[in-house]
C-alpha positions in Angstrom: 78.7 69.9 97.6 77.1 66.5 98.1 76.9 63.2 96.3 73.9 61.0 95.7 74.2 57.3 95.1 71.6 54.5 94.6 73.4 52.3 97.1 72.1 51.7 100.6 73.1 54.1 103.4 75.4 51.4 104.9 77.4 51.0 101.7 77.7 54.8 101.2 78.8 55.3 104.8 81.6 52.8 104.3 82.6 54.4 101.0 82.7 57.8 102.7 85.0 56.4 105.4 87.2 54.5 103.0 87.6 57.5 100.7 87.8 60.1 103.5 85.1 62.1 101.8 84.6 65.6 103.1 81.0 66.0 101.8 77.7 64.2 102.4 77.1 61.0 100.5 73.3 60.5 100.3 71.3 57.4 99.3 68.7 57.4 96.6 67.7 53.7 97.0 64.3 54.2 95.4 66.0 56.0 92.4 63.6 59.0 92.6 66.3 61.7 92.3 68.3 60.0 89.5 65.0 59.4 87.6 64.0 63.1 88.0 67.3 64.3 86.5 67.2 61.7 83.7 70.1 59.7 85.1 68.6 56.3 85.5 70.3 53.5 83.6 67.6 50.8 83.6 69.1 47.4 83.9 72.7 48.8 84.0 73.8 47.3 87.2 75.0 43.7 87.9 72.2 41.3 87.8 70.1 43.6 85.7 69.2 46.0 88.5 68.8 49.7 87.7 71.8 52.0 88.2 72.6 55.7 88.2 74.5 57.1 85.3 77.7 58.8 86.7 77.1 62.6 86.4 78.0 65.9 87.9 75.3 68.5 88.2 75.5 72.1 89.3 72.1 73.2 90.5 70.6 76.6 91.0 68.8 77.3 94.3 65.5 76.5 92.7 66.8 73.0 91.8 67.1 73.6 88.1 70.3 72.4 86.3 72.8 75.2 85.6 75.5 72.8 84.2 75.8 69.1 83.8 78.3 66.5 82.7 76.9 63.0 82.1 79.3 60.1 81.6 79.2 58.1 78.4 81.0 55.3 80.3 81.5 54.6 84.0 85.1 55.8 83.8 84.2 59.1 82.1 84.6 62.1 84.4 84.2 65.8 83.9 87.4 67.8 83.3 88.1 69.8 86.5 88.8 73.0 84.5 85.3 72.7 82.9 83.7 72.3 86.3 85.6 75.3 87.7 84.6 77.4 84.6 81.0 76.4 85.1 81.1 77.3 88.8 82.7 80.7 88.0 79.9 81.3 85.5 77.1 80.9 88.0 
């Protein structure tokens, strides 16, 4: 498991420390990964910068998407039971 954020590595490192994350938090500052998976919210960040849409993806070894949950709002998160069901189905 890992997380990818559009924030710079220094910000992500602080978040990982503050939240005691037990998984890697990678930076996609050029937004290539979020764009590739259709998760770029152009102009969605403060000041009109591009942001990533909050999402949870389960990927196959070849990088294709096996399951996804894309937030409609920033606060929208996947139901843990749905995620576990998707993992069990892989």
